[in-house]
Residue frames as a rotation matrix with the C-alpha (Angstrom) as fourth column:
MET 1
-0.832 -0.231 -0.505 88.58
-0.154 -0.778 0.610 -70.89
-0.533 0.585 0.611 -27.28
TYR 2
0.125 0.909 -0.397 85.91
-0.735 -0.184 -0.653 -70.46
-0.667 0.373 0.645 -29.94
LYS 3
-0.390 -0.112 0.914 84.98
0.403 0.872 0.279 -73.37
-0.828 0.477 -0.295 -32.15
ILE 4
-0.359 0.243 -0.901 84.55
-0.753 -0.645 0.126 -72.31
-0.551 0.724 0.414 -35.79
LYS 5
0.095 0.490 0.867 82.12
0.156 0.853 -0.499 -74.41
-0.983 0.183 0.005 -37.64
LYS 6
-0.854 -0.447 -0.266 83.09
-0.197 -0.194 0.961 -74.99
-0.481 0.873 0.078 -41.22
MET 7
0.226 0.968 0.112 80.20
0.044 0.104 -0.994 -74.57
-0.973 0.229 -0.019 -43.65
ASN 8
-0.703 -0.411 0.580 80.32
0.589 0.120 0.799 -75.32
-0.399 0.904 0.158 -47.32
SER 9
-0.934 0.276 -0.225 78.51
-0.351 -0.824 0.445 -73.09
-0.063 0.494 0.867 -49.83
LEU 10
-0.526 0.761 -0.379 75.61
0.097 0.497 0.863 -75.46
0.845 0.417 -0.335 -50.22
SER 11
-0.211 0.488 -0.847 74.64
0.958 0.276 -0.080 -75.45
0.195 -0.828 -0.526 -46.56
ILE 12
-0.781 -0.134 -0.610 74.89
0.298 -0.938 -0.175 -71.65
-0.549 -0.319 0.773 -46.52
TYR 13
-0.882 0.431 -0.190 72.68
-0.375 -0.397 0.838 -71.38
0.285 0.811 0.511 -49.54
LEU 14
-0.342 0.784 -0.518 70.08
0.409 0.621 0.669 -73.87
0.846 0.017 -0.533 -48.32
GLY 15
-0.494 0.140 -0.858 69.96
0.858 -0.082 -0.508 -72.04
-0.142 -0.987 -0.079 -45.04
MET 16
-0.847 0.145 -0.511 68.79
-0.131 -0.989 -0.063 -68.87
-0.515 0.013 0.857 -46.63
VAL 17
-0.666 0.693 -0.274 65.90
-0.396 -0.018 0.918 -70.48
0.632 0.720 0.286 -48.68
GLY 18
-0.789 0.502 0.354 62.72
-0.292 0.199 -0.935 -70.73
-0.540 -0.842 -0.011 -46.72
PRO 19
-0.398 0.723 0.565 59.17
0.695 0.640 -0.329 -72.04
-0.599 0.261 -0.757 -47.63
TRP 20
0.518 0.670 -0.532 58.04
0.158 -0.686 -0.710 -68.70
-0.841 0.283 -0.461 -48.91
GLN 21
-0.133 -0.586 -0.799 60.92
-0.795 -0.418 0.439 -68.32
-0.592 0.694 -0.410 -51.27
ILE 22
-0.900 -0.169 0.403 60.31
0.081 0.840 0.536 -71.87
-0.429 0.515 -0.742 -52.63
ALA 23
0.056 0.985 0.162 56.58
0.659 0.085 -0.747 -71.03
-0.750 0.149 -0.645 -53.08
ILE 24
0.449 0.127 -0.885 57.51
-0.346 -0.888 -0.303 -67.91
-0.824 0.442 -0.354 -55.02
ILE 25
-0.602 -0.738 -0.306 59.93
-0.615 0.184 0.766 -69.84
-0.509 0.649 -0.565 -57.27
VAL 26
-0.674 0.441 0.592 57.32
0.511 0.858 -0.056 -72.46
-0.533 0.265 -0.804 -57.97
ALA 27
0.395 0.877 -0.275 54.77
0.425 -0.440 -0.791 -69.77
-0.815 0.196 -0.546 -58.85
LEU 28
0.135 -0.391 -0.910 57.15
-0.662 -0.719 0.211 -68.08
-0.737 0.574 -0.356 -61.22
VAL 29
-0.872 -0.445 0.204 58.05
-0.190 0.691 0.697 -71.32
-0.452 0.569 -0.687 -62.92
LEU 30
-0.280 0.862 0.422 54.31
0.742 0.473 -0.474 -71.97
-0.609 0.180 -0.773 -63.42
LEU 31
0.562 0.515 -0.648 53.74
0.016 -0.789 -0.614 -68.56
-0.827 0.334 -0.452 -64.81
MET 32
-0.172 -0.729 -0.662 56.77
-0.733 -0.354 0.581 -68.78
-0.658 0.585 -0.474 -67.16
PHE 33
-0.926 -0.342 -0.159 56.17
-0.361 0.680 0.639 -72.20
-0.111 0.649 -0.753 -68.57
GLY 34
-0.092 0.976 -0.199 52.59
-0.939 -0.018 0.344 -73.01
0.332 0.218 0.918 -67.90
GLY 35
0.197 0.221 0.955 51.03
-0.723 0.691 -0.011 -76.19
-0.662 -0.688 0.296 -66.50
LYS 36
0.963 0.270 -0.004 51.31
-0.197 0.688 -0.698 -78.19
-0.186 0.673 0.716 -69.81
LYS 37
0.527 -0.819 -0.228 55.06
-0.440 -0.033 -0.897 -77.67
0.727 0.573 -0.377 -70.31
ILE 38
0.176 -0.464 0.868 56.18
-0.984 -0.061 0.167 -78.62
-0.025 -0.884 -0.468 -66.85
PRO 39
0.648 0.083 0.757 55.71
-0.267 0.956 0.123 -82.41
-0.713 -0.281 0.642 -67.26
GLU 40
0.921 -0.370 0.122 57.65
0.237 0.282 -0.930 -82.31
0.309 0.885 0.347 -70.49
LEU 41
0.360 -0.808 0.467 60.47
-0.661 -0.574 -0.483 -80.37
0.658 -0.134 -0.741 -68.84
MET 42
0.226 -0.251 0.941 60.59
-0.864 0.394 0.312 -82.87
-0.449 -0.884 -0.128 -65.86
LYS 43
0.908 0.080 0.412 60.59
0.099 0.913 -0.395 -85.84
-0.407 0.399 0.821 -68.35
GLY 44
0.718 -0.684 0.129 63.59
0.043 -0.142 -0.989 -84.33
0.695 0.716 -0.072 -70.09
LEU 45
0.202 -0.620 0.758 65.32
-0.898 -0.426 -0.109 -83.66
0.390 -0.659 -0.643 -66.84
GLY 46
0.575 0.082 0.814 64.70
-0.509 0.815 0.278 -87.23
-0.641 -0.574 0.510 -65.66
GLY 47
0.965 -0.200 0.172 66.12
0.259 0.600 -0.757 -88.54
0.048 0.775 0.630 -68.93
GLY 48
0.493 -0.808 0.324 69.14
-0.371 -0.532 -0.761 -86.42
0.787 0.255 -0.562 -68.59
ILE 49
0.187 -0.352 0.917 69.81
-0.971 0.073 0.226 -87.61
-0.146 -0.933 -0.329 -64.98
LYS 50
0.810 0.197 0.552 69.30
-0.177 0.980 -0.089 -91.23
-0.558 -0.026 0.829 -66.11
GLU 51
0.865 -0.494 0.089 71.85
0.182 0.144 -0.973 -90.77
0.468 0.858 0.214 -68.95
PHE 52
0.290 -0.755 0.588 74.37
-0.751 -0.560 -0.349 -89.12
0.593 -0.341 -0.730 -66.53
LYS 53
0.383 -0.043 0.923 74.08
-0.762 0.549 0.342 -92.04
-0.522 -0.834 0.178 -64.08
LYS 54
0.947 0.006 0.320 74.52
0.156 0.865 -0.478 -94.56
-0.280 0.502 0.818 -66.85
ALA 55
0.670 -0.731 0.125 77.61
-0.060 -0.221 -0.973 -92.84
0.740 0.645 -0.192 -68.19
THR 56
0.076 -0.682 0.727 79.28
-0.950 -0.271 -0.155 -92.59
0.303 -0.679 -0.668 -64.75
LYS 57
0.594 0.169 0.786 78.47
-0.479 0.860 0.177 -96.20
-0.646 -0.482 0.592 -64.02
GLN 58
0.959 -0.257 0.124 80.13
0.243 0.509 -0.826 -97.24
0.149 0.822 0.550 -67.35
GLU 59
0.441 -0.819 0.367 83.14
-0.452 -0.556 -0.697 -95.13
0.775 0.141 -0.615 -66.52
ASP 60
0.219 -0.295 0.930 83.50
-0.952 0.144 0.270 -96.73
-0.214 -0.944 -0.250 -63.13
GLU 61
0.858 0.174 0.483 83.23
-0.089 0.977 -0.194 -100.18
-0.505 0.124 0.854 -64.72
GLU 62
0.802 -0.594 0.070 85.97
0.117 0.041 -0.992 -99.35
0.586 0.804 0.102 -67.21
LYS 63
0.190 -0.749 0.634 88.25
-0.852 -0.447 -0.272 -98.09
0.487 -0.489 -0.724 -64.45
LEU 64
0.452 0.063 0.890 87.68
-0.650 0.707 0.280 -101.41
-0.611 -0.704 0.360 -62.56
GLU 65
0.960 -0.047 0.277 88.51
0.207 0.785 -0.584 -103.45
-0.190 0.618 0.763 -65.63
GLU 66
0.588 -0.779 0.220 91.72
-0.277 -0.449 -0.849 -101.42
0.760 0.438 -0.480 -66.14
LYS 67
0.223 -0.467 0.856 92.89
-0.975 -0.114 0.192 -102.27
0.008 -0.877 -0.481 -62.64
LYS 68
0.806 0.168 0.567 92.55
-0.253 0.965 0.074 -106.00
-0.535 -0.203 0.820 -63.23
């Protein structure tokens, strides 16, 4: 019979984005925010990711302590 390959929504979405689409998105972001604002935005994004990782690590440690 036929094998049906299961695909999640992320793999379907990433399969539709090619190099030209990425280039267009980057160009639009540069036009919208300008070259000077992008480093500030990335710094804020990096700080947010760092805080998220810190919070999840603390939560995991708390759950481990509760199990003891």
